[in-house]
N, C-alpha and C positions, 0 to 999 in steps of 0.2 A: 339378702345374703347372696342370691344368684348374681345380682348386679355387681356386688363386691368382688366375687370370683371372676366375673367377666372383665372388670376393670383391672384387677391384678394380672390376669392373663394377657390383656392388651399391653400393659406396661412391660411385661416380660418379653412379649413378642417384639415390641419396638426396640427394646434394649438389645435384642439379639440381631437386629437388622443392621447392616453396615451404614454408617453415616454418610450423607451426601456432602462430602467435604473435599479436601485436597486430593488430587489424583496424580499419577505419574505421567508426565508428558515427555519423558526422555525417550530418545531413540532417533533413528534415521527416518526421515519423512520424505518420501518421493513426491515430487510435484505432480499435480493433475492439471494439465494445461489445456484441456478441452474447452474450458470456459475462458472467454476473452483471448483466444489463442493468437489472433492477429496482433493484439496489443502487446502480449507477453513474448511473442516470438519475433517476427520480422519487424514489428513496430507499427503503430497506428498510422493512418493516412495523415499527411500534413493538413493542418487547419481543420481537423475533425475533433471538435470539442463538445459535441452534442452530449447532453446528460451531465455536464459539469456546471455547478452553480456559481458561475463567474459573476463578479461585479465588473464595472467598467475598467478598473485597474487591472484585474486579472486578464480580461480580454486584450487590453492594450499590451500587456506584458507578453502574452502568447503570440500576438500578431507581430511582435518585433523579433521573434525567435527565428534564427537560421540554423539549420542542422549542422552547418560547418563550424559552429561554435565549439563543438566537442572535439574538433581537430586542433584547437589552440594548444600550444605546448604545455601550458599550465593546467589544461583541462583533460588531457588524454587519459590520465590516471585518476580522474576525479571520481570520488565515491558518491553514490546515491544516498539518500536518507533512508531511514528504516521503513518508509512507505514502500520501498522496493520489495519488501517481503510479500506484498500482495500484487504489486505491479510487475515484478520481474519473473523470469522463467525458471528460476533455480529451486532446487530442493532445500530442505532444512535438516540440520543436525542440532538437536536440543538436549541439554543435560543439566542436572542439578548440581549446585556447588554447596556442599554441606559444611556446617560448623564442625571443625575437627574434634571438638569435645562432646557436644550434645548430639551431633548428627542432624540437627535441624537445618532445613534448607535456608541458606542465606541469600542465594540468588539463583536465577535460572539463566543459562547461557544459550544463545543461539549463534552458531558458528557463522563466520564471515563468508562472503562470496568475493569474486574478483571485483565486483562493483559495489559492495556494501560492507561496511565495517561490522565487527561482531556486535551483538546486542546483549547487554547485561541488564537483567530485570532484577533490581534490588528488592528483596523481600523483608528487610529488617526495619521497615518503617522510617527510614531516613528521609529527611525533607528534601524537596527539590531546591536547587540553588536559587538565588535571587535573580531578578530579571536582567541585571547587568553582568551576570557571570558569563564566561566564554561559551560560545555556541560552536558546534561542529556538526559534521554529517552523522555522527553516531548518536548525538543527543544524550539526554539523561532520562533513564526509565526506572520507574518503581512499579511494583505489582502488589495486588491484593487478591485473595480468593473470595469469590462469591459462590458458595457451595462448591461444585466441582468445575467451576469456570474461573480461569485465571484472567484477570483484567490488568493490563499494563498501560501505563500512561507515560508518553514520551514528550519531553519539552527540550528546549535549548538546542534545536536543530537549525543548521544553516539553511539558506534558501536551497530549494531543490525542485524536482519535477513530479507532478502528479501523473502526467503522461509524457512519454518521450518525444512528443511533438511540440513542446514548449509550454504546456499548461503547468504553471509554476505554483510552488508553495513558498511562503515567506518565512523569515526567522521568528515570526510571532505564532507560527502554527503549532498546534498540539495534535498528537496522534494517540488515539485510544484504541488498543488492540485487545480483542476478546478471543481467547484460545479455548476452544471446546473440543474435547475428545469423545468420540462415539466409537468404541471398539478400536478398530484399526484405521479409523479416519480422523484426521485432525483438521479442524476448520479454524482459520484465522479471519476474523472480521475486523477490518481497520476503519476507523472513523477519523476523518481529517476535519479539523476546525481551524479556519484561518481568517482572522478579521481583516487582513489586508487584501486578499484576492477572492474570497468566497463570501456569498451572502447566507449560505446555509451549510450545515455539515455535509460532507461527501463520504459515502460509504462504499467500500470495496471488499469483497470476500475472496478467500482463496482456500482450496482444499488440498490436503496431502494424504498419501497412503503410507502406512507403516511398512517399512522395507527391512528385510533381513540382510540386505547388502549395505555396507557402510556408505553413507553419502559423503562424497569428498567436500571439504570446506576450504575456503581460502583461494584455491585455484593457483595458477602460476603467477609469479609476480608481474605486475604491470611495468612495462619498460617504455619510457617516453621516447618517441621518435618524431621524425619530420613528416607531417601529413599535409604539407603544402600551405599552411597558414603561418604567416610571419609572426614572430613574437611582438606583442603590442597591438596587433590588429584584432578587433573584435567583430566577427561577422554578425550582421543584424539587418533588419529592415526598418526603415524610417516609417513614421505614421502614414498610412494610405498607400504604401509601396509593396506590401506583401503580394507576390504574384500568384499565390495558391488559394485565395479565398473562395474561388468558385470551382475548385477541383471536385468537391463532393457532389456538386450539382451536375458537373459534366459526367462523372462516373456513375452516379446512382440516382440522379434526379432530386436529391435532397436540397431544399431551399437553403440559401446562404444563412438566413436568420436561425435555422435549426443547427447548422454546423458550427455557428459562432457561440453556442452554449448559452448559459444563463439558467437560473433556477427553474424557470417554467419548462425547459426542455427535459427536465427530469421526470415529468409526470405525463401519464397517458392522455390527459385532456389536451395537451399541446398538439396532438395529431389532428384534432378538429380545426385548430387554427390554421394549419398549413396544408390541409388536404387539397385545397383548390390550387395550391402552388406546386404541389408535388407532381412531377412528370417522370414516369418510369422510362428509362432509356430503352431503345430498341433491343439492345443486347448488352449484358453485363460483361465487361472486358477484364476485370481484375478482382481478385479476392472474392470470388462468387461461389466457392464450394464446388461440390461435384454436380 
């Protein structure tokens, strides 16, 4: 009898507790840029791809990259892919789009930036388009709840950049984004899987703080101008002609094989492999902190 009363009491207690399910992610979320501040701010060093799981195609693509390519008339107003949520410097504004009759959330919206299109996360279980459907920088995104975690899957994105120094993603890439809210902190964990340029998934996280000040979205319109690159000219480096492959060695003593990336550079064991080649420069001259 005692056990029966205990069991009934436990059932009642569990019924009274809030379920760990969908939560409200809406609001203005101010970016916390202390992590990876160089990459998200002024931009990473040229040819610094340490920690990226490149295959040979990914490395060759990156080595051909010239920063002047973004001054091409047709690329001045070019949008980044949704990967820029983690890699870029901007804040987020997020809101739910309800069904006008039932009030059930049909989609989550993440407002645009100057460099990134809006992200629509469809929650109505619609299927992703077929592989031959059009691709763009926005992509096609669907979402599901896993307890109080929103998991969004983005496909059908055009080629873009994982880092702004030429580390590329292909139009076969898939981005899986995990949104976790802990009080006034929102964490976005993005996982890039790309069979064309990467040998393993690449993971990048980003944190945001809830703000009472509205976060501006969209930004001023991009106006195409003349930045000195003639129409039809594509700035690039031919194989073996990239002049900056030894810059990380000159600045920080990092061996070239480390800065060239690859899956092994993601793991701490790689330090044992390069320890005899690492030579600390006499004085750090740039991006050294205080």
